[in-house]
C-alpha atoms as an extended CHARMM CRD file, in Angstrom:
* protein
*
       128  EXT
         1         1  UNK       CA             37.2120000000      187.8450000000      209.8290000000  PROA      1               0.0000000000
         2         2  UNK       CA             38.7750000000      188.3040000000      206.4170000000  PROA      2               0.0000000000
         3         3  UNK       CA             40.8180000000      185.5970000000      204.7020000000  PROA      3               0.0000000000
         4         4  UNK       CA             42.8880000000      185.4720000000      201.5550000000  PROA      4               0.0000000000
         5         5  UNK       CA             42.1180000000      182.8560000000      198.8870000000  PROA      5               0.0000000000
         6         6  UNK       CA             44.3150000000      180.3110000000      200.6800000000  PROA      6               0.0000000000
         7         7  UNK       CA             42.3820000000      180.6970000000      203.9390000000  PROA      7               0.0000000000
         8         8  UNK       CA             45.0060000000      182.7690000000      205.7480000000  PROA      8               0.0000000000
         9         9  UNK       CA             43.6110000000      185.5070000000      208.0020000000  PROA      9               0.0000000000
        10        10  UNK       CA             44.1690000000      189.1010000000      206.9030000000  PROA      10              0.0000000000
        11        11  UNK       CA             44.7440000000      191.3170000000      209.8990000000  PROA      11              0.0000000000
        12        12  UNK       CA             45.9560000000      194.6430000000      208.5310000000  PROA      12              0.0000000000
        13        13  UNK       CA             43.9430000000      197.5370000000      207.2080000000  PROA      13              0.0000000000
        14        14  UNK       CA             44.3510000000      201.2620000000      206.5580000000  PROA      14              0.0000000000
        15        15  UNK       CA             41.1340000000      202.3510000000      208.2630000000  PROA      15              0.0000000000
        16        16  UNK       CA             42.5120000000      203.2560000000      211.6740000000  PROA      16              0.0000000000
        17        17  UNK       CA             42.6420000000      206.8790000000      212.6620000000  PROA      17              0.0000000000
        18        18  UNK       CA             41.7610000000      209.2270000000      209.8400000000  PROA      18              0.0000000000
        19        19  UNK       CA             43.0930000000      212.7720000000      209.9670000000  PROA      19              0.0000000000
        20        20  UNK       CA             40.2450000000      215.2370000000      210.3030000000  PROA      20              0.0000000000
        21        21  UNK       CA             37.6180000000      212.6640000000      211.2920000000  PROA      21              0.0000000000
        22        22  UNK       CA             36.5800000000      212.1680000000      214.9100000000  PROA      22              0.0000000000
        23        23  UNK       CA             36.6780000000      208.6130000000      216.3510000000  PROA      23              0.0000000000
        24        24  UNK       CA             32.9080000000      208.7660000000      216.9820000000  PROA      24              0.0000000000
        25        25  UNK       CA             32.3180000000      209.5680000000      213.3120000000  PROA      25              0.0000000000
        26        26  UNK       CA             34.5470000000      206.6850000000      212.2540000000  PROA      26              0.0000000000
        27        27  UNK       CA             32.5870000000      204.3320000000      214.5110000000  PROA      27              0.0000000000
        28        28  UNK       CA             29.3080000000      205.5060000000      212.9590000000  PROA      28              0.0000000000
        29        29  UNK       CA             30.7450000000      204.8200000000      209.4940000000  PROA      29              0.0000000000
        30        30  UNK       CA             31.9380000000      201.3650000000      210.5650000000  PROA      30              0.0000000000
        31        31  UNK       CA             28.4790000000      200.5410000000      211.9300000000  PROA      31              0.0000000000
        32        32  UNK       CA             26.8400000000      201.8670000000      208.7570000000  PROA      32              0.0000000000
        33        33  UNK       CA             29.1170000000      199.7610000000      206.5540000000  PROA      33              0.0000000000
        34        34  UNK       CA             28.5620000000      196.6370000000      208.6590000000  PROA      34              0.0000000000
        35        35  UNK       CA             24.8140000000      197.0650000000      208.1750000000  PROA      35              0.0000000000
        36        36  UNK       CA             25.3130000000      197.5200000000      204.4310000000  PROA      36              0.0000000000
        37        37  UNK       CA             27.4700000000      194.3800000000      204.2420000000  PROA      37              0.0000000000
        38        38  UNK       CA             24.9650000000      192.3030000000      206.1760000000  PROA      38              0.0000000000
        39        39  UNK       CA             22.0880000000      193.5070000000      204.0020000000  PROA      39              0.0000000000
        40        40  UNK       CA             24.0390000000      192.8660000000      200.7900000000  PROA      40              0.0000000000
        41        41  UNK       CA             25.0410000000      189.3640000000      201.8750000000  PROA      41              0.0000000000
        42        42  UNK       CA             21.4620000000      188.5370000000      202.8790000000  PROA      42              0.0000000000
        43        43  UNK       CA             20.0770000000      189.7740000000      199.5540000000  PROA      43              0.0000000000
        44        44  UNK       CA             22.8490000000      188.4180000000      197.3120000000  PROA      44              0.0000000000
        45        45  UNK       CA             24.0320000000      185.2880000000      199.0900000000  PROA      45              0.0000000000
        46        46  UNK       CA             27.1960000000      183.8280000000      197.6140000000  PROA      46              0.0000000000
        47        47  UNK       CA             27.8740000000      186.7560000000      195.2760000000  PROA      47              0.0000000000
        48        48  UNK       CA             31.0070000000      188.8640000000      195.4520000000  PROA      48              0.0000000000
        49        49  UNK       CA             30.7220000000      192.5000000000      196.4800000000  PROA      49              0.0000000000
        50        50  UNK       CA             32.9640000000      195.5350000000      196.6100000000  PROA      50              0.0000000000
        51        51  UNK       CA             32.6490000000      198.9530000000      198.2190000000  PROA      51              0.0000000000
        52        52  UNK       CA             31.2350000000      200.2760000000      194.9410000000  PROA      52              0.0000000000
        53        53  UNK       CA             28.3320000000      197.8030000000      195.2220000000  PROA      53              0.0000000000
        54        54  UNK       CA             27.4370000000      199.1310000000      198.6610000000  PROA      54              0.0000000000
        55        55  UNK       CA             28.0950000000      202.8370000000      198.1480000000  PROA      55              0.0000000000
        56        56  UNK       CA             27.5790000000      203.7570000000      194.5090000000  PROA      56              0.0000000000
        57        57  UNK       CA             24.8250000000      203.4200000000      191.9300000000  PROA      57              0.0000000000
        58        58  UNK       CA             21.5170000000      203.6730000000      193.7620000000  PROA      58              0.0000000000
        59        59  UNK       CA             23.4480000000      204.2450000000      197.0200000000  PROA      59              0.0000000000
        60        60  UNK       CA             25.5940000000      207.0680000000      195.6280000000  PROA      60              0.0000000000
        61        61  UNK       CA             23.8060000000      209.9040000000      197.4570000000  PROA      61              0.0000000000
        62        62  UNK       CA             25.5940000000      209.9010000000      200.8400000000  PROA      62              0.0000000000
        63        63  UNK       CA             24.0390000000      213.0730000000      202.2410000000  PROA      63              0.0000000000
        64        64  UNK       CA             22.3840000000      212.3130000000      205.5690000000  PROA      64              0.0000000000
        65        65  UNK       CA             24.4820000000      209.1860000000      206.1410000000  PROA      65              0.0000000000
        66        66  UNK       CA             27.6300000000      208.8050000000      208.2410000000  PROA      66              0.0000000000
        67        67  UNK       CA             29.6270000000      208.3070000000      205.0250000000  PROA      67              0.0000000000
        68        68  UNK       CA             29.1050000000      211.9390000000      203.9980000000  PROA      68              0.0000000000
        69        69  UNK       CA             31.8320000000      212.8700000000      206.5110000000  PROA      69              0.0000000000
        70        70  UNK       CA             34.4490000000      211.6910000000      203.9960000000  PROA      70              0.0000000000
        71        71  UNK       CA             33.1270000000      213.8430000000      201.1640000000  PROA      71              0.0000000000
        72        72  UNK       CA             32.9110000000      216.9090000000      203.4180000000  PROA      72              0.0000000000
        73        73  UNK       CA             36.4500000000      216.2550000000      204.7070000000  PROA      73              0.0000000000
        74        74  UNK       CA             37.8990000000      216.3190000000      201.1990000000  PROA      74              0.0000000000
        75        75  UNK       CA             35.9050000000      219.4020000000      200.2240000000  PROA      75              0.0000000000
        76        76  UNK       CA             37.3200000000      221.2010000000      203.3070000000  PROA      76              0.0000000000
        77        77  UNK       CA             40.8000000000      220.1330000000      202.2170000000  PROA      77              0.0000000000
        78        78  UNK       CA             40.2860000000      221.9220000000      198.8940000000  PROA      78              0.0000000000
        79        79  UNK       CA             39.4770000000      219.0730000000      196.5230000000  PROA      79              0.0000000000
        80        80  UNK       CA             37.0110000000      219.6560000000      193.6990000000  PROA      80              0.0000000000
        81        81  UNK       CA             33.6360000000      217.9600000000      194.0560000000  PROA      81              0.0000000000
        82        82  UNK       CA             34.5890000000      215.2300000000      191.5630000000  PROA      82              0.0000000000
        83        83  UNK       CA             37.9130000000      214.5730000000      193.2700000000  PROA      83              0.0000000000
        84        84  UNK       CA             36.2780000000      214.6080000000      196.7110000000  PROA      84              0.0000000000
        85        85  UNK       CA             33.8790000000      211.9010000000      195.5200000000  PROA      85              0.0000000000
        86        86  UNK       CA             36.8000000000      209.7580000000      194.2950000000  PROA      86              0.0000000000
        87        87  UNK       CA             38.8130000000      210.2590000000      197.4820000000  PROA      87              0.0000000000
        88        88  UNK       CA             35.7790000000      209.5590000000      199.6730000000  PROA      88              0.0000000000
        89        89  UNK       CA             35.1740000000      206.3220000000      197.7820000000  PROA      89              0.0000000000
        90        90  UNK       CA             38.7610000000      205.1950000000      198.3560000000  PROA      90              0.0000000000
        91        91  UNK       CA             38.5440000000      206.0250000000      202.0520000000  PROA      91              0.0000000000
        92        92  UNK       CA             35.2590000000      204.1280000000      202.2970000000  PROA      92              0.0000000000
        93        93  UNK       CA             36.9390000000      201.1130000000      200.6960000000  PROA      93              0.0000000000
        94        94  UNK       CA             39.6510000000      201.1660000000      203.3710000000  PROA      94              0.0000000000
        95        95  UNK       CA             36.9980000000      201.2910000000      206.0920000000  PROA      95              0.0000000000
        96        96  UNK       CA             35.0830000000      198.4270000000      204.4720000000  PROA      96              0.0000000000
        97        97  UNK       CA             38.1650000000      196.2310000000      204.6770000000  PROA      97              0.0000000000
        98        98  UNK       CA             38.4750000000      197.1070000000      208.3760000000  PROA      98              0.0000000000
        99        99  UNK       CA             34.8090000000      196.1720000000      208.9240000000  PROA      99              0.0000000000
       100       100  UNK       CA             35.3400000000      192.7530000000      207.3520000000  PROA      100             0.0000000000
       101       101  UNK       CA             38.5570000000      192.0920000000      209.2830000000  PROA      101             0.0000000000
       102       102  UNK       CA             36.8960000000      193.0250000000      212.5810000000  PROA      102             0.0000000000
       103       103  UNK       CA             33.6410000000      191.0850000000      211.9980000000  PROA      103             0.0000000000
       104       104  UNK       CA             34.0390000000      188.2440000000      214.4890000000  PROA      104             0.0000000000
       105       105  UNK       CA             30.6950000000      186.6340000000      213.5690000000  PROA      105             0.0000000000
       106       106  UNK       CA             31.2290000000      186.0600000000      209.8600000000  PROA      106             0.0000000000
       107       107  UNK       CA             34.0810000000      185.1080000000      207.5930000000  PROA      107             0.0000000000
       108       108  UNK       CA             34.7680000000      186.7680000000      204.2330000000  PROA      108             0.0000000000
       109       109  UNK       CA             37.2310000000      185.8890000000      201.4870000000  PROA      109             0.0000000000
       110       110  UNK       CA             39.2150000000      188.5200000000      199.6200000000  PROA      110             0.0000000000
       111       111  UNK       CA             38.9550000000      188.4240000000      195.8560000000  PROA      111             0.0000000000
       112       112  UNK       CA             40.1130000000      190.8000000000      193.1610000000  PROA      112             0.0000000000
       113       113  UNK       CA             37.9640000000      193.0990000000      191.0610000000  PROA      113             0.0000000000
       114       114  UNK       CA             40.7280000000      194.7890000000      189.1270000000  PROA      114             0.0000000000
       115       115  UNK       CA             41.1930000000      198.2100000000      190.6790000000  PROA      115             0.0000000000
       116       116  UNK       CA             39.1340000000      197.3640000000      193.7820000000  PROA      116             0.0000000000
       117       117  UNK       CA             39.0390000000      194.5820000000      196.3370000000  PROA      117             0.0000000000
       118       118  UNK       CA             36.0940000000      192.2560000000      196.0690000000  PROA      118             0.0000000000
       119       119  UNK       CA             34.8180000000      190.0830000000      198.8920000000  PROA      119             0.0000000000
       120       120  UNK       CA             32.6320000000      187.0000000000      199.3200000000  PROA      120             0.0000000000
       121       121  UNK       CA             30.9580000000      185.8990000000      202.5140000000  PROA      121             0.0000000000
       122       122  UNK       CA             32.2830000000      182.4710000000      203.3840000000  PROA      122             0.0000000000
       123       123  UNK       CA             30.0530000000      181.7250000000      206.3520000000  PROA      123             0.0000000000
       124       124  UNK       CA             29.1810000000      182.3510000000      209.9470000000  PROA      124             0.0000000000
       125       125  UNK       CA             31.4790000000      181.6550000000      212.8360000000  PROA      125             0.0000000000
       126       126  UNK       CA             30.0230000000      179.6500000000      215.7220000000  PROA      126             0.0000000000
       127       127  UNK       CA             28.8450000000      181.5780000000      218.7550000000  PROA      127             0.0000000000
       128       128  UNK       CA             30.6620000000      181.0100000000      222.0040000000  PROA      128             0.0000000000
């Protein structure tokens, strides 16, 4: 679950169907991102994170991961390598927001990191 700073649930995202990407590939990316979020929150408890923290820097090399589908999609569409990287990063950010909205076991709070959304894990939701 994703909340705004006032505690109101956020329920909309732009990571639904993505032209040129199969639903199975999207699901693999969602699972990959959920694992990255869980690992980040376990290692950096209480710290804010953004898509760039999960998918750039030491994690920039996407080849062999489900996320590489985005880069390849934009290359097929005729973007330069540099532009494909930028577009893939934006698409990954949209999927990350979807992951956080759909996580029914944990709650995250939306922050602001300037040009990107930043998130903080608020806590776990009780099991039923």
